[in-house]
C-alpha positions as CSV (number, residue, x, y, z in Angstrom):
1,X,13.8,35.5,-30.4
2,X,11.4,32.6,-30.3
3,X,9.6,31.8,-27.3
4,X,8.7,28.3,-25.7
5,X,5.3,27.1,-24.7
6,X,4.5,28.5,-21.1
7,X,3.8,25.4,-18.7
8,X,1.2,25.1,-15.9
9,X,3.2,25.0,-12.6
10,X,3.7,21.4,-11.2
11,X,1.2,20.1,-9.0
12,X,-1.3,22.8,-10.0
13,X,-3.6,20.3,-11.7
14,X,-4.1,16.4,-11.5
15,X,-2.6,14.1,-13.9
16,X,-5.2,11.3,-13.2
17,X,-7.9,10.1,-15.6
18,X,-10.1,12.8,-14.3
19,X,-7.4,15.5,-14.3
20,X,-7.3,18.8,-15.9
21,X,-3.7,19.4,-16.5
22,X,-2.8,21.0,-19.9
23,X,1.0,21.3,-20.4
24,X,1.6,20.9,-16.7
25,X,5.6,21.1,-16.0
26,X,6.7,17.7,-14.8
27,X,10.3,18.7,-14.7
28,X,12.9,20.7,-16.5
29,X,16.7,21.2,-16.6
30,X,18.7,23.8,-18.4
31,X,15.6,24.9,-20.5
32,X,15.0,28.4,-21.9
33,X,12.0,30.7,-22.0
34,X,13.5,32.3,-25.2
35,X,16.2,31.2,-27.3
36,X,18.3,32.3,-30.4
37,X,17.9,31.4,-33.9
38,X,21.0,29.6,-34.1
39,X,20.0,27.2,-31.2
40,X,17.9,24.1,-31.4
41,X,14.7,23.2,-29.7
42,X,12.6,20.1,-30.6
43,X,9.9,18.0,-29.2
44,X,7.0,15.6,-29.5
45,X,4.1,14.5,-27.6
46,X,4.2,10.8,-26.3
47,X,1.1,9.6,-28.2
48,X,2.5,10.6,-31.4
49,X,5.6,8.9,-30.6
50,X,4.0,5.8,-29.8
51,X,1.9,6.0,-33.0
52,X,5.0,6.6,-35.2
53,X,6.9,3.7,-33.6
54,X,5.3,1.8,-30.8
55,X,8.0,-0.9,-30.4
56,X,10.8,1.8,-30.2
57,X,8.9,4.0,-27.7
58,X,8.1,0.9,-25.5
59,X,11.7,-0.2,-25.7
60,X,12.9,3.3,-24.7
61,X,10.6,3.5,-21.8
62,X,11.7,0.0,-20.5
63,X,15.4,0.9,-21.1
64,X,15.3,4.2,-19.1
65,X,12.5,3.6,-16.5
66,X,12.6,-0.2,-16.1
67,X,9.0,-0.6,-16.6
68,X,7.2,-0.7,-19.9
69,X,4.6,2.0,-20.8
70,X,4.6,5.5,-19.3
71,X,2.5,5.1,-16.4
72,X,5.3,5.9,-14.0
73,X,7.0,8.6,-16.0
74,X,6.3,11.4,-14.0
75,X,7.7,9.9,-10.7
76,X,10.7,8.4,-12.4
77,X,11.5,11.9,-13.7
78,X,11.8,13.2,-10.3
79,X,14.0,10.2,-9.2
80,X,16.6,10.4,-11.8
81,X,19.6,12.9,-12.3
82,X,19.5,15.7,-14.9
83,X,21.9,13.5,-17.2
84,X,19.7,10.6,-17.0
85,X,16.5,12.7,-17.9
86,X,18.4,14.4,-20.8
87,X,19.4,11.0,-22.0
88,X,15.9,9.8,-21.9
89,X,14.5,12.8,-23.9
90,X,17.2,12.4,-26.6
91,X,16.4,8.8,-26.9
92,X,12.7,9.0,-26.8
93,X,12.6,11.6,-29.7
94,X,15.0,9.4,-31.5
95,X,17.6,12.3,-32.2
96,X,20.9,10.5,-31.8
97,X,21.0,9.6,-35.6
98,X,19.1,12.6,-37.0
99,X,20.9,15.3,-34.9
100,X,24.2,13.4,-34.2
101,X,26.1,16.8,-34.6
102,X,24.0,18.6,-31.9
103,X,25.0,18.7,-28.3
104,X,21.6,18.7,-26.4
105,X,22.2,20.8,-23.1
106,X,18.5,21.0,-21.6
107,X,15.2,19.2,-21.5
108,X,11.7,19.3,-20.0
109,X,8.7,17.1,-19.8
110,X,5.1,18.3,-19.5
111,X,1.9,16.5,-18.8
112,X,-1.4,16.9,-20.3
113,X,-4.5,14.9,-19.6
114,X,-6.5,13.9,-22.9
115,X,-10.1,14.9,-21.8
116,X,-11.7,12.7,-24.3
117,X,-10.3,9.5,-22.9
118,X,-8.5,10.4,-19.7
119,X,-5.0,9.3,-20.8
120,X,-1.8,11.0,-20.0
121,X,0.0,12.7,-22.8
122,X,3.7,13.7,-22.2
123,X,5.4,16.4,-24.1
124,X,9.1,15.7,-24.4
125,X,11.2,18.6,-25.5
126,X,15.1,19.0,-25.6
127,X,17.1,22.2,-26.2
128,X,20.7,22.8,-27.4
129,X,22.2,26.1,-26.2
130,X,24.8,28.0,-28.2
131,X,27.9,27.4,-26.1
132,X,28.9,31.1,-26.6
133,X,25.2,32.3,-26.4
134,X,23.6,34.2,-23.6
135,X,20.3,32.6,-23.5
136,X,19.0,32.0,-19.9
137,X,18.2,28.5,-18.9
138,X,16.1,27.4,-15.9
139,X,15.6,24.1,-14.1
140,X,12.3,23.0,-12.1
141,X,13.5,24.6,-8.8
142,X,14.0,28.1,-10.4
143,X,11.6,30.7,-10.5
144,X,11.3,30.2,-14.2
145,X,9.4,32.7,-16.5
146,X,8.6,29.7,-19.0
147,X,6.2,28.4,-16.0
148,X,2.9,30.2,-15.1
149,X,3.0,31.7,-11.8
150,X,0.8,30.4,-9.1
151,X,-0.2,33.1,-6.7
152,X,-1.4,32.8,-3.2
153,X,-5.1,31.8,-2.4
154,X,-7.6,34.6,-1.8
155,X,-11.4,34.5,-0.9
156,X,-14.1,36.1,-3.0
157,X,-16.4,36.8,-0.1
158,X,-18.1,33.5,-0.6
159,X,-15.7,31.7,1.9
160,X,-14.2,29.5,-1.1
161,X,-10.5,29.6,-1.5
162,X,-9.2,29.9,-5.3
163,X,-5.6,29.8,-6.6
164,X,-5.1,32.6,-9.4
165,X,-2.5,31.8,-12.0
166,X,-1.0,34.3,-14.5
167,X,0.9,33.6,-17.6
168,X,3.8,36.1,-17.2
169,X,5.2,38.5,-14.6
């Protein structure tokens, strides 16, 4: 079974221009950790979407978020319903025409800061679960195995607190 990329936990890193986020979970809905070969998963990074068709990308952001550009994408993703989030992801990836027969059932948005220029890059992914399949899916509030675990703070004797993050349980 294919496995999805493990995301950093939400809020674990900053998304600002000096941030260190690398595939940090912004929000997910009905998204798997592993999935069957007969199920569909696809995605793209926002910088590639803008490069391939800048006008379509800007129009999509304006249509869904109400503002041009992707500066408010993370906060918008938290304010909308799961149905609206999924509609945005499908539209952003331009899947209505290419995969018109596929019923997309889940999505997620990850955030990364491009360290060379400080710009945010959003990974937009969608998933289509087999209606008769047994693939387990997760939402942001779940204790999802497709998100790194962030354990409690501990001290190393120097008086400093650290956060320990592990990839899988």
